[in-house]
Short mmCIF file of the C-alpha atoms (twelve columns), coordinates in Angstrom:
data_MODEL
# 
_entry.id   MODEL 
# 
loop_
_atom_site.group_PDB 
_atom_site.id 
_atom_site.type_symbol 
_atom_site.label_atom_id 
_atom_site.label_alt_id 
_atom_site.label_comp_id 
_atom_site.label_asym_id 
_atom_site.label_seq_id 
_atom_site.Cartn_x 
_atom_site.Cartn_y 
_atom_site.Cartn_z 
_atom_site.pdbx_PDB_model_num 
ATOM 1   C CA . UNK A 1   -48.398 28.952 18.473 1 
ATOM 2   C CA . UNK A 2   -50.608 28.740 21.568 1 
ATOM 3   C CA . UNK A 3   -50.920 32.523 21.776 1 
ATOM 4   C CA . UNK A 4   -51.713 32.752 18.072 1 
ATOM 5   C CA . UNK A 5   -54.517 30.235 18.428 1 
ATOM 6   C CA . UNK A 6   -55.811 31.999 21.512 1 
ATOM 7   C CA . UNK A 7   -55.834 35.349 19.676 1 
ATOM 8   C CA . UNK A 8   -57.785 33.898 16.766 1 
ATOM 9   C CA . UNK A 9   -60.320 32.109 18.914 1 
ATOM 10  C CA . UNK A 10  -60.870 35.098 21.145 1 
ATOM 11  C CA . UNK A 11  -61.176 37.691 18.368 1 
ATOM 12  C CA . UNK A 12  -62.741 35.470 15.692 1 
ATOM 13  C CA . UNK A 13  -60.282 36.908 13.187 1 
ATOM 14  C CA . UNK A 14  -57.699 34.765 11.413 1 
ATOM 15  C CA . UNK A 15  -55.293 36.371 8.955  1 
ATOM 16  C CA . UNK A 16  -54.171 39.339 11.044 1 
ATOM 17  C CA . UNK A 17  -53.037 37.266 14.021 1 
ATOM 18  C CA . UNK A 18  -51.563 34.429 11.999 1 
ATOM 19  C CA . UNK A 19  -49.370 36.685 9.885  1 
ATOM 20  C CA . UNK A 20  -48.315 38.825 12.828 1 
ATOM 21  C CA . UNK A 21  -47.432 35.809 14.946 1 
ATOM 22  C CA . UNK A 22  -45.436 34.238 12.139 1 
ATOM 23  C CA . UNK A 23  -43.482 37.472 11.690 1 
ATOM 24  C CA . UNK A 24  -42.874 37.790 15.429 1 
ATOM 25  C CA . UNK A 25  -41.646 34.191 15.683 1 
ATOM 26  C CA . UNK A 26  -39.292 34.669 12.738 1 
ATOM 27  C CA . UNK A 27  -38.024 37.949 14.169 1 
ATOM 28  C CA . UNK A 28  -37.405 36.359 17.558 1 
ATOM 29  C CA . UNK A 29  -35.489 33.508 15.952 1 
ATOM 30  C CA . UNK A 30  -33.448 35.965 13.904 1 
ATOM 31  C CA . UNK A 31  -32.374 37.917 16.956 1 
ATOM 32  C CA . UNK A 32  -31.751 35.213 19.554 1 
ATOM 33  C CA . UNK A 33  -28.633 33.374 18.427 1 
ATOM 34  C CA . UNK A 34  -26.167 33.398 21.301 1 
ATOM 35  C CA . UNK A 35  -28.731 35.145 23.486 1 
ATOM 36  C CA . UNK A 36  -28.989 34.213 27.123 1 
ATOM 37  C CA . UNK A 37  -31.444 31.402 27.802 1 
ATOM 38  C CA . UNK A 38  -32.779 32.890 31.019 1 
ATOM 39  C CA . UNK A 39  -34.416 29.730 32.312 1 
ATOM 40  C CA . UNK A 40  -31.056 27.982 32.087 1 
ATOM 41  C CA . UNK A 41  -29.160 30.831 33.685 1 
ATOM 42  C CA . UNK A 42  -29.627 29.862 37.349 1 
ATOM 43  C CA . UNK A 43  -27.833 26.581 36.603 1 
ATOM 44  C CA . UNK A 44  -25.180 27.852 34.184 1 
ATOM 45  C CA . UNK A 45  -24.377 31.434 35.153 1 
ATOM 46  C CA . UNK A 46  -22.944 32.537 38.475 1 
ATOM 47  C CA . UNK A 47  -22.981 36.276 37.903 1 
ATOM 48  C CA . UNK A 48  -22.779 39.260 35.595 1 
ATOM 49  C CA . UNK A 49  -18.993 39.165 35.425 1 
ATOM 50  C CA . UNK A 50  -19.082 35.707 33.896 1 
ATOM 51  C CA . UNK A 51  -21.589 36.873 31.285 1 
ATOM 52  C CA . UNK A 52  -19.239 39.652 30.233 1 
ATOM 53  C CA . UNK A 53  -16.289 37.280 30.100 1 
ATOM 54  C CA . UNK A 54  -18.234 34.947 27.824 1 
ATOM 55  C CA . UNK A 55  -19.434 37.778 25.597 1 
ATOM 56  C CA . UNK A 56  -23.077 37.036 26.268 1 
ATOM 57  C CA . UNK A 57  -25.966 39.426 25.739 1 
ATOM 58  C CA . UNK A 58  -29.494 40.026 27.045 1 
ATOM 59  C CA . UNK A 59  -32.645 40.097 24.915 1 
ATOM 60  C CA . UNK A 60  -36.248 41.167 25.528 1 
ATOM 61  C CA . UNK A 61  -39.240 41.155 23.188 1 
ATOM 62  C CA . UNK A 62  -42.658 42.798 23.301 1 
ATOM 63  C CA . UNK A 63  -45.478 42.115 20.861 1 
ATOM 64  C CA . UNK A 64  -49.169 41.334 20.686 1 
ATOM 65  C CA . UNK A 65  -51.678 42.859 23.066 1 
ATOM 66  C CA . UNK A 66  -49.017 43.281 24.524 1 
ATOM 67  C CA . UNK A 67  -46.817 40.480 25.781 1 
ATOM 68  C CA . UNK A 68  -43.283 40.814 27.102 1 
ATOM 69  C CA . UNK A 69  -40.645 38.124 27.363 1 
ATOM 70  C CA . UNK A 70  -38.329 39.714 29.899 1 
ATOM 71  C CA . UNK A 71  -34.539 39.666 29.819 1 
ATOM 72  C CA . UNK A 72  -34.791 36.878 32.386 1 
ATOM 73  C CA . UNK A 73  -37.096 34.859 30.127 1 
ATOM 74  C CA . UNK A 74  -40.252 35.372 32.182 1 
ATOM 75  C CA . UNK A 75  -43.395 35.913 30.086 1 
ATOM 76  C CA . UNK A 76  -45.701 38.704 31.227 1 
ATOM 77  C CA . UNK A 77  -48.669 40.688 29.978 1 
ATOM 78  C CA . UNK A 78  -48.602 44.424 30.790 1 
ATOM 79  C CA . UNK A 79  -51.745 46.367 29.872 1 
ATOM 80  C CA . UNK A 80  -52.732 49.977 30.466 1 
ATOM 81  C CA . UNK A 81  -52.677 53.130 28.336 1 
ATOM 82  C CA . UNK A 82  -49.917 55.666 27.841 1 
ATOM 83  C CA . UNK A 83  -46.119 55.731 27.716 1 
ATOM 84  C CA . UNK A 84  -44.194 53.011 29.550 1 
ATOM 85  C CA . UNK A 85  -40.508 52.407 30.235 1 
ATOM 86  C CA . UNK A 86  -39.734 49.140 28.487 1 
ATOM 87  C CA . UNK A 87  -36.013 49.051 29.312 1 
ATOM 88  C CA . UNK A 88  -33.483 51.556 30.602 1 
ATOM 89  C CA . UNK A 89  -29.798 51.075 31.355 1 
ATOM 90  C CA . UNK A 90  -26.703 53.258 31.313 1 
ATOM 91  C CA . UNK A 91  -27.942 56.026 29.042 1 
ATOM 92  C CA . UNK A 92  -29.906 53.724 26.721 1 
ATOM 93  C CA . UNK A 93  -33.670 53.981 27.072 1 
ATOM 94  C CA . UNK A 94  -36.523 52.208 25.251 1 
ATOM 95  C CA . UNK A 95  -40.158 53.231 25.718 1 
ATOM 96  C CA . UNK A 96  -43.396 51.718 24.408 1 
ATOM 97  C CA . UNK A 97  -46.806 53.281 23.908 1 
ATOM 98  C CA . UNK A 98  -49.839 51.225 24.939 1 
ATOM 99  C CA . UNK A 99  -53.276 52.067 23.583 1 
ATOM 100 C CA . UNK A 100 -56.560 50.218 24.219 1 
ATOM 101 C CA . UNK A 101 -58.007 47.853 21.659 1 
ATOM 102 C CA . UNK A 102 -61.085 49.281 19.972 1 
ATOM 103 C CA . UNK A 103 -63.015 46.052 20.464 1 
ATOM 104 C CA . UNK A 104 -61.742 45.373 24.003 1 
ATOM 105 C CA . UNK A 105 -60.777 48.629 25.795 1 
ATOM 106 C CA . UNK A 106 -59.668 46.775 28.930 1 
ATOM 107 C CA . UNK A 107 -56.843 45.270 26.858 1 
ATOM 108 C CA . UNK A 108 -54.040 47.111 25.082 1 
ATOM 109 C CA . UNK A 109 -51.486 46.813 22.308 1 
ATOM 110 C CA . UNK A 110 -48.210 48.462 21.335 1 
ATOM 111 C CA . UNK A 111 -48.760 51.369 18.944 1 
ATOM 112 C CA . UNK A 112 -45.407 53.191 19.014 1 
ATOM 113 C CA . UNK A 113 -41.845 52.913 20.308 1 
ATOM 114 C CA . UNK A 114 -39.103 55.388 21.160 1 
ATOM 115 C CA . UNK A 115 -35.388 54.958 21.852 1 
ATOM 116 C CA . UNK A 116 -33.233 57.598 23.497 1 
ATOM 117 C CA . UNK A 117 -29.453 57.503 23.349 1 
ATOM 118 C CA . UNK A 118 -26.771 60.133 23.749 1 
ATOM 119 C CA . UNK A 119 -27.179 60.854 20.027 1 
ATOM 120 C CA . UNK A 120 -30.896 61.630 20.123 1 
ATOM 121 C CA . UNK A 121 -34.357 60.064 20.022 1 
ATOM 122 C CA . UNK A 122 -35.535 57.488 17.485 1 
ATOM 123 C CA . UNK A 123 -39.255 56.840 17.132 1 
ATOM 124 C CA . UNK A 124 -41.471 54.307 15.429 1 
ATOM 125 C CA . UNK A 125 -44.800 55.968 14.654 1 
ATOM 126 C CA . UNK A 126 -47.394 54.163 12.543 1 
ATOM 127 C CA . UNK A 127 -44.711 51.736 11.449 1 
ATOM 128 C CA . UNK A 128 -42.282 54.422 10.206 1 
ATOM 129 C CA . UNK A 129 -38.845 54.797 11.824 1 
ATOM 130 C CA . UNK A 130 -37.882 58.434 12.400 1 
ATOM 131 C CA . UNK A 131 -34.814 60.283 13.661 1 
ATOM 132 C CA . UNK A 132 -32.068 57.687 13.186 1 
ATOM 133 C CA . UNK A 133 -28.753 59.494 13.908 1 
ATOM 134 C CA . UNK A 134 -25.653 59.051 11.796 1 
ATOM 135 C CA . UNK A 135 -23.793 56.912 14.336 1 
ATOM 136 C CA . UNK A 136 -26.514 54.237 14.280 1 
ATOM 137 C CA . UNK A 137 -26.101 51.505 11.673 1 
ATOM 138 C CA . UNK A 138 -29.116 50.191 9.779  1 
ATOM 139 C CA . UNK A 139 -28.416 46.465 9.558  1 
ATOM 140 C CA . UNK A 140 -31.644 45.780 7.697  1 
ATOM 141 C CA . UNK A 141 -35.059 47.307 7.096  1 
ATOM 142 C CA . UNK A 142 -35.998 47.055 10.773 1 
ATOM 143 C CA . UNK A 143 -32.740 46.423 12.638 1 
ATOM 144 C CA . UNK A 144 -30.623 49.162 14.239 1 
ATOM 145 C CA . UNK A 145 -27.154 48.682 15.721 1 
ATOM 146 C CA . UNK A 146 -25.968 51.333 18.187 1 
ATOM 147 C CA . UNK A 147 -22.391 52.455 18.963 1 
ATOM 148 C CA . UNK A 148 -22.555 50.906 22.435 1 
ATOM 149 C CA . UNK A 149 -23.367 47.469 21.052 1 
ATOM 150 C CA . UNK A 150 -27.114 47.638 21.662 1 
ATOM 151 C CA . UNK A 151 -29.375 46.304 18.923 1 
ATOM 152 C CA . UNK A 152 -33.072 46.870 18.326 1 
ATOM 153 C CA . UNK A 153 -35.467 45.439 15.768 1 
ATOM 154 C CA . UNK A 154 -38.425 47.781 15.392 1 
ATOM 155 C CA . UNK A 155 -41.852 47.194 13.892 1 
ATOM 156 C CA . UNK A 156 -45.184 48.941 14.238 1 
ATOM 157 C CA . UNK A 157 -46.435 46.667 17.022 1 
ATOM 158 C CA . UNK A 158 -43.409 44.689 18.175 1 
ATOM 159 C CA . UNK A 159 -39.871 45.373 19.337 1 
ATOM 160 C CA . UNK A 160 -36.906 43.215 20.260 1 
ATOM 161 C CA . UNK A 161 -33.939 44.717 22.085 1 
ATOM 162 C CA . UNK A 162 -30.539 43.169 22.690 1 
ATOM 163 C CA . UNK A 163 -28.203 44.647 25.304 1 
ATOM 164 C CA . UNK A 164 -24.524 43.881 25.947 1 
ATOM 165 C CA . UNK A 165 -23.640 41.874 29.042 1 
ATOM 166 C CA . UNK A 166 -22.614 45.049 30.868 1 
ATOM 167 C CA . UNK A 167 -26.356 45.730 31.288 1 
ATOM 168 C CA . UNK A 168 -26.575 42.677 33.556 1 
ATOM 169 C CA . UNK A 169 -27.748 43.826 36.971 1 
ATOM 170 C CA . UNK A 170 -28.266 47.363 35.676 1 
ATOM 171 C CA . UNK A 171 -31.391 47.179 33.535 1 
ATOM 172 C CA . UNK A 172 -34.973 47.823 34.604 1 
ATOM 173 C CA . UNK A 173 -38.439 48.504 33.199 1 
ATOM 174 C CA . UNK A 174 -41.213 46.283 31.829 1 
ATOM 175 C CA . UNK A 175 -38.484 44.054 30.359 1 
ATOM 176 C CA . UNK A 176 -37.564 43.354 33.948 1 
ATOM 177 C CA . UNK A 177 -34.453 43.294 36.065 1 
ATOM 178 C CA . UNK A 178 -31.748 40.784 35.153 1 
ATOM 179 C CA . UNK A 179 -29.952 39.665 38.311 1 
ATOM 180 C CA . UNK A 180 -28.371 36.191 38.108 1 
ATOM 181 C CA . UNK A 181 -26.624 36.699 41.447 1 
ATOM 182 C CA . UNK A 182 -30.065 37.066 43.055 1 
ATOM 183 C CA . UNK A 183 -31.444 34.018 41.315 1 
ATOM 184 C CA . UNK A 184 -33.639 36.303 39.168 1 
ATOM 185 C CA . UNK A 185 -35.959 36.879 42.119 1 
ATOM 186 C CA . UNK A 186 -36.309 40.583 41.265 1 
ATOM 187 C CA . UNK A 187 -37.457 40.305 37.645 1 
ATOM 188 C CA . UNK A 188 -40.696 42.209 38.274 1 
ATOM 189 C CA . UNK A 189 -39.190 44.993 40.358 1 
ATOM 190 C CA . UNK A 190 -41.206 48.191 40.256 1 
ATOM 191 C CA . UNK A 191 -39.911 51.714 39.799 1 
ATOM 192 C CA . UNK A 192 -40.471 52.138 43.547 1 
ATOM 193 C CA . UNK A 193 -38.243 49.162 44.355 1 
ATOM 194 C CA . UNK A 194 -40.923 46.661 45.388 1 
ATOM 195 C CA . UNK A 195 -40.960 43.197 43.799 1 
ATOM 196 C CA . UNK A 196 -44.070 41.486 42.456 1 
ATOM 197 C CA . UNK A 197 -43.910 37.783 43.284 1 
ATOM 198 C CA . UNK A 198 -47.487 36.731 42.639 1 
ATOM 199 C CA . UNK A 199 -48.662 33.521 41.031 1 
ATOM 200 C CA . UNK A 200 -48.939 33.744 37.229 1 
ATOM 201 C CA . UNK A 201 -52.060 32.806 35.340 1 
ATOM 202 C CA . UNK A 202 -50.832 29.727 33.553 1 
ATOM 203 C CA . UNK A 203 -53.269 29.901 30.670 1 
ATOM 204 C CA . UNK A 204 -51.460 33.084 29.616 1 
ATOM 205 C CA . UNK A 205 -48.079 31.839 30.732 1 
ATOM 206 C CA . UNK A 206 -47.279 34.765 33.012 1 
ATOM 207 C CA . UNK A 207 -48.651 37.495 35.296 1 
ATOM 208 C CA . UNK A 208 -51.623 39.540 34.148 1 
ATOM 209 C CA . UNK A 209 -53.801 42.185 35.785 1 
ATOM 210 C CA . UNK A 210 -54.309 42.495 39.528 1 
ATOM 211 C CA . UNK A 211 -51.317 43.394 41.683 1 
ATOM 212 C CA . UNK A 212 -48.951 42.786 38.765 1 
ATOM 213 C CA . UNK A 213 -50.629 45.540 36.735 1 
ATOM 214 C CA . UNK A 214 -51.200 47.855 39.686 1 
ATOM 215 C CA . UNK A 215 -47.865 47.564 41.476 1 
ATOM 216 C CA . UNK A 216 -45.395 46.699 38.723 1 
ATOM 217 C CA . UNK A 217 -46.712 47.791 35.318 1 
ATOM 218 C CA . UNK A 218 -48.241 51.091 36.379 1 
ATOM 219 C CA . UNK A 219 -45.049 52.035 38.218 1 
ATOM 220 C CA . UNK A 220 -43.297 52.191 34.844 1 
ATOM 221 C CA . UNK A 221 -45.951 54.377 33.214 1 
ATOM 222 C CA . UNK A 222 -44.791 57.957 32.662 1 
ATOM 223 C CA . UNK A 223 -47.631 60.181 33.794 1 
ATOM 224 C CA . UNK A 224 -48.518 62.916 33.022 1 
ATOM 225 C CA . UNK A 225 -47.460 62.943 29.377 1 
ATOM 226 C CA . UNK A 226 -45.116 65.883 30.012 1 
ATOM 227 C CA . UNK A 227 -43.096 63.790 32.457 1 
ATOM 228 C CA . UNK A 228 -39.423 64.854 32.169 1 
ATOM 229 C CA . UNK A 229 -38.405 61.393 30.974 1 
ATOM 230 C CA . UNK A 230 -41.236 61.079 28.427 1 
ATOM 231 C CA . UNK A 231 -40.188 60.627 24.800 1 
ATOM 232 C CA . UNK A 232 -43.618 60.936 23.135 1 
ATOM 233 C CA . UNK A 233 -45.864 63.946 22.690 1 
ATOM 234 C CA . UNK A 234 -49.454 63.777 23.880 1 
ATOM 235 C CA . UNK A 235 -50.621 63.345 20.282 1 
ATOM 236 C CA . UNK A 236 -48.127 60.542 19.619 1 
ATOM 237 C CA . UNK A 237 -49.123 58.598 22.732 1 
ATOM 238 C CA . UNK A 238 -52.416 59.739 24.285 1 
ATOM 239 C CA . UNK A 239 -52.402 59.161 28.053 1 
ATOM 240 C CA . UNK A 240 -56.088 58.260 28.097 1 
ATOM 241 C CA . UNK A 241 -58.879 59.203 30.505 1 
ATOM 242 C CA . UNK A 242 -58.363 59.758 34.199 1 
ATOM 243 C CA . UNK A 243 -60.510 56.676 34.901 1 
ATOM 244 C CA . UNK A 244 -59.725 54.154 32.150 1 
ATOM 245 C CA . UNK A 245 -61.469 50.831 31.683 1 
ATOM 246 C CA . UNK A 246 -59.930 48.666 34.427 1 
ATOM 247 C CA . UNK A 247 -57.769 45.724 33.474 1 
ATOM 248 C CA . UNK A 248 -59.584 42.509 34.460 1 
ATOM 249 C CA . UNK A 249 -58.078 40.621 37.380 1 
ATOM 250 C CA . UNK A 250 -58.147 37.407 35.339 1 
ATOM 251 C CA . UNK A 251 -57.367 36.956 31.651 1 
ATOM 252 C CA . UNK A 252 -60.455 36.680 29.447 1 
ATOM 253 C CA . UNK A 253 -61.475 33.176 28.458 1 
ATOM 254 C CA . UNK A 254 -60.015 32.618 24.976 1 
ATOM 255 C CA . UNK A 255 -62.187 31.603 22.035 1 
ATOM 256 C CA . UNK A 256 -65.377 31.996 24.056 1 
ATOM 257 C CA . UNK A 257 -66.865 34.214 21.359 1 
ATOM 258 C CA . UNK A 258 -65.259 32.607 18.328 1 
ATOM 259 C CA . UNK A 259 -64.718 28.856 18.693 1 
ATOM 260 C CA . UNK A 260 -64.481 28.597 14.912 1 
ATOM 261 C CA . UNK A 261 -61.128 30.414 15.005 1 
ATOM 262 C CA . UNK A 262 -59.393 27.913 17.279 1 
ATOM 263 C CA . UNK A 263 -58.481 25.605 14.411 1 
ATOM 264 C CA . UNK A 264 -57.193 28.337 12.071 1 
ATOM 265 C CA . UNK A 265 -55.245 29.921 14.925 1 
ATOM 266 C CA . UNK A 266 -53.559 26.650 15.840 1 
ATOM 267 C CA . UNK A 267 -52.721 26.132 12.183 1 
ATOM 268 C CA . UNK A 268 -51.259 29.592 11.570 1 
ATOM 269 C CA . UNK A 269 -49.689 30.709 14.850 1 
ATOM 270 C CA . UNK A 270 -45.949 29.968 14.823 1 
ATOM 271 C CA . UNK A 271 -44.515 27.024 16.671 1 
ATOM 272 C CA . UNK A 272 -42.160 27.645 19.558 1 
ATOM 273 C CA . UNK A 273 -41.890 30.197 22.318 1 
ATOM 274 C CA . UNK A 274 -44.307 32.725 20.802 1 
ATOM 275 C CA . UNK A 275 -47.117 30.291 20.081 1 
ATOM 276 C CA . UNK A 276 -48.984 30.424 23.378 1 
ATOM 277 C CA . UNK A 277 -49.304 34.202 23.410 1 
ATOM 278 C CA . UNK A 278 -50.313 34.245 19.767 1 
ATOM 279 C CA . UNK A 279 -53.153 31.862 20.548 1 
ATOM 280 C CA . UNK A 280 -54.119 33.956 23.553 1 
ATOM 281 C CA . UNK A 281 -54.311 37.166 21.551 1 
ATOM 282 C CA . UNK A 282 -56.396 35.628 18.791 1 
ATOM 283 C CA . UNK A 283 -58.654 33.868 21.261 1 
ATOM 284 C CA . UNK A 284 -59.266 36.965 23.376 1 
ATOM 285 C CA . UNK A 285 -59.754 39.430 20.515 1 
ATOM 286 C CA . UNK A 286 -61.460 37.005 18.105 1 
ATOM 287 C CA . UNK A 287 -59.178 38.303 15.363 1 
ATOM 288 C CA . UNK A 288 -56.324 36.514 13.661 1 
ATOM 289 C CA . UNK A 289 -54.475 39.656 12.738 1 
ATOM 290 C CA . UNK A 290 -52.326 41.472 13.601 1 
ATOM 291 C CA . UNK A 291 -51.492 38.894 16.245 1 
ATOM 292 C CA . UNK A 292 -50.357 36.079 13.974 1 
ATOM 293 C CA . UNK A 293 -48.093 38.220 11.800 1 
ATOM 294 C CA . UNK A 294 -46.730 40.065 14.811 1 
ATOM 295 C CA . UNK A 295 -45.900 36.864 16.660 1 
ATOM 296 C CA . UNK A 296 -44.088 35.495 13.629 1 
ATOM 297 C CA . UNK A 297 -42.158 38.745 13.194 1 
ATOM 298 C CA . UNK A 298 -41.207 38.871 16.867 1 
ATOM 299 C CA . UNK A 299 -39.928 35.320 16.780 1 
ATOM 300 C CA . UNK A 300 -37.806 36.088 13.730 1 
ATOM 301 C CA . UNK A 301 -36.536 39.296 15.320 1 
ATOM 302 C CA . UNK A 302 -35.494 37.534 18.492 1 
ATOM 303 C CA . UNK A 303 -33.596 34.914 16.527 1 
ATOM 304 C CA . UNK A 304 -31.889 37.601 14.472 1 
ATOM 305 C CA . UNK A 305 -30.805 39.714 17.414 1 
ATOM 306 C CA . UNK A 306 -29.502 36.689 19.262 1 
ATOM 307 C CA . UNK A 307 -26.678 36.016 16.818 1 
ATOM 308 C CA . UNK A 308 -23.479 36.282 18.831 1 
ATOM 309 C CA . UNK A 309 -23.993 34.320 22.009 1 
ATOM 310 C CA . UNK A 310 -27.083 35.363 23.894 1 
ATOM 311 C CA . UNK A 311 -28.557 32.717 26.144 1 
ATOM 312 C CA . UNK A 312 -31.659 31.701 24.261 1 
ATOM 313 C CA . UNK A 313 -35.124 31.411 25.726 1 
ATOM 314 C CA . UNK A 314 -35.910 27.717 25.387 1 
ATOM 315 C CA . UNK A 315 -38.789 26.648 23.215 1 
ATOM 316 C CA . UNK A 316 -41.426 24.762 25.184 1 
ATOM 317 C CA . UNK A 317 -42.852 21.661 23.481 1 
ATOM 318 C CA . UNK A 318 -46.473 22.165 22.601 1 
ATOM 319 C CA . UNK A 319 -47.599 19.253 24.748 1 
ATOM 320 C CA . UNK A 320 -46.145 20.944 27.831 1 
ATOM 321 C CA . UNK A 321 -48.363 24.008 27.565 1 
ATOM 322 C CA . UNK A 322 -51.300 24.124 29.921 1 
ATOM 323 C CA . UNK A 323 -54.779 23.993 28.513 1 
ATOM 324 C CA . UNK A 324 -57.145 26.881 29.156 1 
ATOM 325 C CA . UNK A 325 -58.069 27.241 32.817 1 
ATOM 326 C CA . UNK A 326 -61.838 27.190 32.358 1 
ATOM 327 C CA . UNK A 327 -62.272 23.430 32.291 1 
ATOM 328 C CA . UNK A 328 -64.932 22.163 34.720 1 
ATOM 329 C CA . UNK A 329 -63.887 20.316 37.818 1 
ATOM 330 C CA . UNK A 330 -64.980 16.688 37.992 1 
ATOM 331 C CA . UNK A 331 -65.478 15.160 41.424 1 
ATOM 332 C CA . UNK A 332 -67.121 11.772 41.025 1 
ATOM 333 C CA . UNK A 333 -66.359 10.819 44.631 1 
ATOM 334 C CA . UNK A 334 -68.414 13.702 45.934 1 
ATOM 335 C CA . UNK A 335 -71.365 14.178 43.574 1 
ATOM 336 C CA . UNK A 336 -73.366 16.210 46.074 1 
ATOM 337 C CA . UNK A 337 -71.063 19.236 45.673 1 
ATOM 338 C CA . UNK A 338 -70.437 18.738 41.959 1 
ATOM 339 C CA . UNK A 339 -72.551 21.746 40.940 1 
ATOM 340 C CA . UNK A 340 -70.758 23.956 43.458 1 
ATOM 341 C CA . UNK A 341 -67.354 22.905 42.196 1 
ATOM 342 C CA . UNK A 342 -68.391 23.424 38.605 1 
ATOM 343 C CA . UNK A 343 -69.586 26.956 39.313 1 
ATOM 344 C CA . UNK A 344 -66.714 28.062 41.559 1 
ATOM 345 C CA . UNK A 345 -63.620 26.111 40.553 1 
ATOM 346 C CA . UNK A 346 -61.375 25.744 37.537 1 
ATOM 347 C CA . UNK A 347 -58.507 23.500 36.574 1 
ATOM 348 C CA . UNK A 348 -55.298 25.355 35.792 1 
ATOM 349 C CA . UNK A 349 -52.375 23.231 34.642 1 
ATOM 350 C CA . UNK A 350 -53.667 20.276 36.590 1 
ATOM 351 C CA . UNK A 351 -54.320 22.256 39.774 1 
ATOM 352 C CA . UNK A 352 -57.817 22.853 41.104 1 
ATOM 353 C CA . UNK A 353 -58.357 26.550 41.822 1 
ATOM 354 C CA . UNK A 354 -61.383 27.550 43.906 1 
ATOM 355 C CA . UNK A 355 -61.180 31.268 44.761 1 
ATOM 356 C CA . UNK A 356 -63.238 32.084 47.848 1 
ATOM 357 C CA . UNK A 357 -63.923 28.462 48.760 1 
ATOM 358 C CA . UNK A 358 -62.367 26.915 51.840 1 
ATOM 359 C CA . UNK A 359 -61.067 23.410 51.165 1 
ATOM 360 C CA . UNK A 360 -61.828 22.170 54.676 1 
ATOM 361 C CA . UNK A 361 -65.415 23.392 54.445 1 
ATOM 362 C CA . UNK A 362 -65.840 21.660 51.099 1 
ATOM 363 C CA . UNK A 363 -64.461 18.451 52.574 1 
ATOM 364 C CA . UNK A 364 -66.866 18.604 55.499 1 
ATOM 365 C CA . UNK A 365 -69.777 19.294 53.137 1 
ATOM 366 C CA . UNK A 366 -68.797 16.324 51.021 1 
ATOM 367 C CA . UNK A 367 -68.523 14.019 54.033 1 
ATOM 368 C CA . UNK A 368 -71.848 15.227 55.396 1 
ATOM 369 C CA . UNK A 369 -73.543 14.713 52.061 1 
ATOM 370 C CA . UNK A 370 -74.664 18.344 51.916 1 
# 
């Protein structure tokens, strides 16, 4: 719901985001029964062997502009242009194609997906599923069940994948590593083996831009387009210019250009785990759609694919979400530096963030009345 509202307020567009978020939420709900609840795993799961014994499964979803809820339940926001490895494990490979938004080229969205198995390559291009081999069961208009037990729900801009427990400790990509024995400390492990451990931007609920984009996300981009592991042609997934519009180091302020969409976004973005990103997408793009519909679909897909025992990603009560991190800092006890704090600092989830300002220097300035 929060992401739906943010998408609407940022893009000043209502219907597209609301409907897409509702679809994504419904899809997530449809796929997540008996799915692992990653945030509960450190307390309830001691290792991959136990997951297999209990018949558990792993689930990851990507949707929006784009967002990823990793197998370990960590939200993240990979941008960039081109073909990316979403998840790969034991001969099963899922790729996504990111392309820039027309109205905000520094941001991206999913435009195509590809799945490679031993039986061949399946693609979703412009919403159409192509190349489904005979050993893959169509369990619905968008759901595919593979011989190895993998399941995928495919749509034009969102995808939810469920992997058997044997993928525990053996999966990687933008959907992240899943290592309960390591306390999930390696979720954002790059293709080069380095781990991103930076502080997430709480108003988007996960890492965005900066070192996360540079060191983790870009490591999973297949470049050039003729990379031996690439599944798309250049026409299907254009790699973009050599010097693309850089991803901002901080998420854009949602609803800055379309405050009138905040109410509609909050009304139409789905409740639950997909809400915050739905609001973000609407608020950043100032468009309701496709973010609302896509968020609703992704939620439904996740719920659907979770049937059978996957540890579910818990739904966060709406009152626990952080407000946007652009609220001014109030410092009534030190009015002489109020203007400085207002211009340099923000409040993020109750914490005062002042990039480039030394706290001790501020304290001295306050005490000196400067």
